[in-house]
C-alpha positions as CSV (number, residue, x, y, z in Angstrom):
1,M,-161.8,-58.1,141.7
2,S,-162.3,-59.4,138.2
3,S,-163.6,-57.0,135.5
4,E,-166.7,-59.2,135.1
5,R,-167.4,-58.9,138.9
6,S,-166.9,-55.2,138.7
7,A,-169.3,-54.8,135.8
8,E,-171.9,-56.9,137.6
9,L,-171.6,-54.8,140.7
10,A,-171.7,-51.5,138.7
11,L,-174.9,-52.7,137.0
12,R,-176.5,-53.7,140.3
13,L,-175.5,-50.3,141.7
14,W,-177.0,-48.5,138.8
15,Q,-180.3,-50.5,139.0
16,A,-180.5,-49.8,142.7
17,F,-179.9,-46.1,142.1
18,R,-182.5,-45.9,139.4
19,S,-185.1,-47.6,141.6
20,R,-184.1,-45.4,144.6
21,D,-183.3,-48.4,146.7
22,W,-181.0,-46.5,149.0
23,D,-180.4,-49.5,151.3
24,Q,-179.2,-51.5,148.3
25,V,-177.0,-48.6,147.1
26,T,-175.4,-48.3,150.5
27,A,-174.8,-52.0,150.7
28,L,-173.3,-52.1,147.2
29,V,-171.1,-49.1,147.7
30,H,-169.8,-50.7,150.9
31,L,-169.1,-53.9,149.0
32,V,-167.2,-52.3,146.2
33,A,-165.5,-49.7,148.3
34,G,-163.9,-52.2,150.7
35,R,-161.2,-50.4,152.7
36,H,-162.0,-47.0,151.2
37,D,-164.3,-44.5,152.8
38,V,-165.8,-42.8,149.7
39,A,-166.7,-44.2,146.3
40,A,-167.4,-41.6,143.6
41,F,-169.4,-42.6,140.5
42,R,-169.9,-40.7,137.2
43,F,-172.8,-41.4,134.9
44,R,-173.3,-40.1,131.4
45,D,-176.3,-40.8,129.2
46,G,-177.6,-43.4,131.8
47,R,-174.3,-45.3,131.9
48,L,-171.6,-45.6,134.5
49,V,-168.5,-44.1,133.0
50,S,-166.1,-44.1,135.9
51,M,-165.8,-45.1,139.5
52,R,-163.0,-43.9,141.8
53,Y,-162.3,-44.6,145.5
54,H,-161.1,-41.9,147.9
55,A,-159.8,-42.1,151.5
56,T,-161.9,-39.1,152.6
57,A,-164.9,-37.1,151.5
58,A,-162.7,-34.0,151.2
59,E,-160.5,-35.8,148.7
60,A,-163.5,-36.9,146.7
61,R,-164.9,-33.3,146.6
62,A,-161.5,-31.9,145.6
63,T,-161.3,-34.5,142.7
64,A,-164.8,-33.7,141.6
65,A,-164.2,-29.9,141.5
C-alpha cells in the first residue's frame, strides 16, 4: 500500500473515530488490517503516531504493556 493511501486511510479512520462512527471504524480497520486479526493505533495530541498489526489480541496486548 502506498504511503499516500495509508495516510488517507489513517485520516479516514481518525475522523470516523472522532465522530464515533463505529461501523466505519470497523470497516476501515478491516480494510487496512488485511490478513491480520488486530490493528493497534496510537494517538498523541489528536494525531495518529503509529499503527501496528498483530496476529492475535494477546500479541497486541503484550506489545502495548
